[in-house]
C-alpha positions as CSV (number, residue, x, y, z in Angstrom):
1,M,0.2,-0.2,-0.5
2,S,1.5,3.2,-0.7
3,F,0.7,6.5,1.2
4,A,-0.8,8.1,-1.7
5,S,-3.6,5.4,-1.9
6,Y,-4.4,5.5,1.9
7,V,-7.6,7.4,3.2
8,A,-9.2,6.5,6.4
9,T,-12.5,7.6,7.3
10,I,-14.0,8.9,11.0
11,V,-17.0,10.4,12.5
12,V,-16.2,13.4,15.2
13,D,-19.2,14.9,16.9
14,G,-21.5,13.8,14.2
15,R,-19.4,15.2,11.2
16,R,-17.1,13.0,8.7
17,L,-13.7,13.4,8.3
18,H,-11.5,12.2,5.7
19,F,-7.8,11.6,6.2
20,A,-5.5,11.3,3.3
21,A,-1.5,10.7,3.4
22,I,0.5,13.2,1.8
23,V,4.1,11.5,0.6
24,P,6.6,12.2,1.5
25,Q,5.3,14.0,4.3
26,A,4.4,13.1,7.8
27,R,1.1,14.8,7.1
28,L,-2.7,13.8,6.7
29,R,-5.2,15.8,4.8
30,L,-8.4,16.4,6.1
31,T,-11.3,16.9,4.2
32,L,-15.2,17.6,5.7
33,A,-17.5,15.2,3.6
34,D,-20.9,16.0,4.1
35,P,-23.1,13.8,2.4
36,W,-25.5,16.6,1.6
37,E,-22.7,19.2,0.4
38,E,-19.7,19.6,-1.1
39,S,-16.6,18.6,0.5
40,E,-14.5,20.7,2.0
41,I,-11.0,20.7,3.1
42,L,-10.2,21.4,7.0
43,G,-6.5,21.3,6.9
44,S,-4.1,19.0,7.8
45,V,-2.4,17.1,10.9
46,I,1.1,17.6,10.5
47,R,4.4,16.6,12.6
48,L,3.2,12.9,12.8
49,D,6.5,11.8,12.8
50,T,7.1,13.6,16.3
51,T,5.6,13.3,19.9
52,E,3.7,16.6,19.0
53,P,1.7,16.7,16.0
54,G,-0.2,19.6,15.4
55,L,-3.4,20.3,13.8
56,R,-3.5,23.4,11.0
57,V,-6.9,24.6,9.9
58,A,-7.0,26.1,6.6
59,A,-11.1,26.4,6.5
60,P,-11.9,29.6,8.5
61,L,-15.4,28.8,9.0
62,Q,-14.3,25.4,10.8
63,V,-11.6,26.7,13.4
64,E,-13.8,26.9,16.2
65,W,-15.3,23.4,15.7
66,A,-11.8,22.1,14.7
67,N,-10.5,23.5,17.9
68,D,-13.3,22.6,20.0
69,H,-12.5,18.7,18.4
70,A,-8.7,18.8,18.3
71,E,-7.7,16.3,21.1
72,T,-9.9,14.2,19.4
73,I,-8.8,14.8,15.6
74,L,-5.5,14.1,16.8
75,K,-5.7,11.2,18.4
76,E,-7.5,9.7,15.2
77,A,-4.2,11.2,13.0
78,V,-2.0,9.3,15.0
79,R,-4.0,6.0,14.9
80,V,-4.3,6.7,11.3
81,W,-0.9,7.4,10.3
82,D,0.6,4.6,12.7
83,T,-1.2,2.1,10.8
84,V,-0.1,4.0,7.4
85,T,3.3,3.6,8.1
86,R,2.8,-0.1,9.8
87,H,1.3,-0.9,6.5
88,C,4.0,0.7,4.2
89,N,6.9,-0.7,6.2
90,G,5.8,-3.9,5.9
């Protein structure tokens, strides 16, 4: 499995988030996927190869929601990243 093909989906506070790996960076792109509306880029989780990943929000209207749920988003991003790297490393 390559990084580029890896996507995971979770639900946070009733909202569907897609995580997509960005090659070759230790980063996951986040997209809000509303089944009734067009998908919207939320931002990225960066520094996933460190002990201090960070959430970068690119959608101004989603900053408050993302900050309210940052702990959950970061925890899930680390879990997804661990899965991505485990599959890629054998």
